[in-house]
N, C-alpha and C positions, 0 to 999 in steps of 0.2 A: 602050738609052737611055731613061728617064723622061722625062717629058713635063712639068712644071710650068709654072705663071707666078711669075715674081716679084713680092710684093707692092710696088705701087707707093710712089712716095716720098709719102704724104700726111703731112699733121699732122692730131692732134685738135684744134688751135685754128686757128679762122679767122684772128683776129689778137689780140693781145696790147698792152696799154699801162701804162705805168707812171705813176701819177700818186702825187703825195707821197710819194716812197719804196715805193709798194706796188703790185704787178702785178695788172692786172686780165684775164684772158683769155675770149674768146668762143669757145666748143667747139662744134663740127657737132654734138654730141649735144643741146644746149643749141637750139642753133637747129632742129635737128630738131624738139622739141616745141613752139617757138613757131610755127613753119610750121605746122605739124600743124593745133595747135587753131585759128589763124587762116584756113586754108582751108576746114576743117570750119565754123566758124561760117559762114563766106560762102555755103558750100552749103546748110546748114541755113536760114540766111536767105531764100536765091532761091526753097530748096523750100515754104517756108512762104507765098510771097509768090504762087505757082502752087495758086487754089482747084481748076481742075481733074484736080490730083491727087490730092485729098480727096473722099473719099463726100460728107463735110458738110464746115463751116466749117474750115480749116486747124486744125493741135492748138494751135500758138502765135503766138501776134505777135510782128513781129521784136523788139520790147523786150522780150521776154518770153525769144527767145535769149539776148539778151546776158546777162542775169541767169543763165540756165542756163550759158554760157561760166564763169562764175567757179564755179559750183558743182562743174562738169566737173574743172577746173585741182586744186581739192581732195581729190575723187575720186582721181584719178590718181596725185596726189602720194603724199597720206596712205595712200591701198589698195594702192599701188603698195611702198611700202617695208615698211608693215608686211607684207606678205605675203614679200617679201621675208626678212624677219627670222623670220615664224613656219615659213614653209615648207621654209628653206634653210639658215638658219642659228640656229636657237631656242635651242641650248647657248651658243653665243658672247655673243648680244645678253643671255643671261639672267645670264652673268657681267659683262656689259658695257653692262649698260641706259644707260646715258648715251652710249652712240654709236647708240642706235636711229634718233635725227631729225639723224642725220649723212650727209644724201643725198648732200654734195657729196664723200662719200668714194666713189661707188657702190654698188649692190646695187638694183634695182629687180624687182619682178616682173610680169609680165605679168598673170597671173590675180589676182594680189592688186589690181592697178589696175584689174581688170572689178569686181571685187568692190565697190569703192570709187565707183566710179560708178554700178552696180546700186543702192547705197543710197543716194548723191544725185540719183538718177532718180528713186525714187520721195517723197523730202522733196520735192523741187523741185515734183513735178506734183501732191503732197497741198497743199503751199503754193498754189498757183497755180489749183487747179480744172481740171486736164486730165488728160487718158487716160495713164496710164504707159506703157502699151503703143504708142503715137504716139511720145511722146518717147524710149522706147527706141529704136523702130525708126527715127527721126532721127539718136540718138547712135550707133549701130550701122552705118549707111549710110555714114558720114564716119571711123569709127574706122581702117578701111584705110589714110585717109591718113597716119594719124600713123605707123602699123604699118609702112608704108613707109617714111617718111622714119627713121624711128627704125634698121630693118634697118641700110639705108644707113649711118648712122650708127655704128652696131655696124662695122659693116666698113671703116669711116674709122680709127677706132678701133682695128683689129685686135684685135678681143676677142669674145668669144662662138666662136670659130671652131669649123668641124667636126673630125671623127677623120681619122686619116690617111688617104691615099687615093693609088693609084696612078691613075688616069683623070688624062687628057691637062690637065681644065681644075682640077686643084688646085693651091692658093694657096699658096707658101712663107711664111707669117707671119712677122713678127721679134716678138723678144723670146721670152716663156715659150711660145710655142707650139711652140718645137723640144724642151723638154724633155719628155720619158717620149714620144719620137715614132721608134718605128722608120725611122731611113732607108733608104732605096730608092736606089740608085744615088748615094750622097752625100744626099741632097736628104730635105726631110723636108718633104714636099706635106700641105697637108690641105684636106677641105671645104670651099668657100666658106658654110657652112648661114646664115650672114645673107643671103647673097644667095636663096639657096633659100626662106628665108621673108620675104624682100620682093618675090618676087615671085609665092608663092603665097597667102600672110595678106594680102599687100599691092594689089598691083596685079589680080592673078586675080580677089580676092574684091571689091576695091572696084568693079571695071569691070561684074562680077557685079551686086550690089548697087544703083548707081546706075543700070546700064541697066532695069533690075526696075522701080524706083520712075519712071524718066522713061520708058520705052517701055510698060510693063508695068501701071503703076496699082497696084502692089503693096501699097501703101496702104491701098488698099481693104480688105486682111485684117488689121486691128491685129495687130500681132505678126510676121507672116510676116517682113519684113526683119531684126528680131530675133534669130528662130531660126534662120534660114539663116544669119547672121553665126556664132551660136555653133558650128553644127554646122560649116561651112566652115572657120573658127578651129579649133576643136578638131582637127579630121580633117587638116589641113595642119600643125599643130603635132605632130599625135601620128606623122605620117610623116617629118616631117624630124629627129623626136628619135634616128632609125636613125642620122642620118647626123652628128650634133651631139655635139662632146666633151660629156662629164658635167662637172656640177659637180665642181670639188677635191676638196671634203669627203665627195664620194661615194664618191670610188676609194679601194680600199686592194689591197694587194696579192692579197688573195683576191677582189677586185671588180675588174678591172684596167678594166670598161666604164661603173663608176658605176651600178648601176643600185640604184634606190631601192628594188625591191621584187623579193626572187630566189624564183623555183621552177625547180628542176632546174636545165638550164646555160641558161637565158632570165632577163629579167627584163623590167623597166620602167624608165624614167627617172622621176624628179621630174616631170619637163614631160609625162612621157606621162600619169602617175596622175591629174594634175591637168585635161588636156583630154578624159578619161573621160565624169568629169559634163558636159562642155560639150557634149559630144555628143550625150549622155542627153537633156539638157533642152533642146536645140536642135532635138531632133525633136521630143519633146514638145510643145514648142512649136509647132512647124511644124503639126503636127496638129492642135491646138486652132485656130491661127489658121483654117487652110482647112475646119473644119467649119461657120465661121460664116459666113454667106451676106456676099457682098461688096456 
């Protein structure tokens, strides 16, 4: 008999209240963004207050970190939304441009958010006269915190689930997860790919980067942490995509696995295509950083 884990009774909403006839809800996904940004901000402040971690004076002052927080929020939201529009559903939003900024309807791309943050990183560094690579190192050091919380929120929301599986840790997700899922022994279990990503891209990668900064003084090589983040996230996401259900717009009768790029009997998902440049750039940045004297 197939073993599987029933989805726990979790609600996407933490709480909801009705004021003046209107309902307002606080959702776990929004809370993940808020908590991730606040924890990342506090960790960066703690890091710039420790001169021993830097080869010269710290990259920023605590006051500048607060200004950086505003820029990062804008970069994540605008970049993440525009990335989703351009990478995943350009045809739909070209026909419905009024919905592009309706972020409350869902639809965010991590790779788009990353590009948005890179843009604001260089604008911020230029405005404040600080090294862009050190600003990037700081943001990449704390990014796994938000990734971890965001993927846990994806699991609570029962979204972005994995492909069907017969493994004993497969989860029986509610709602649309049962559609087009070949039932085994009467069950439709899927990989909890959200938890795979939380563990690899969030917990493991975050622990590695923070330990390198605090225990190995990796900030002596500007760009090293940023390069390791790009490499680590790109490789982790590429691997997990083998177990993650493809986006519905890519799935067709002739392409049941939802490959965005097909060659022969194999292919790559959109997430894998977007992760390959991250891996390549990460390796280049690491080599560049390590060639410079500490």
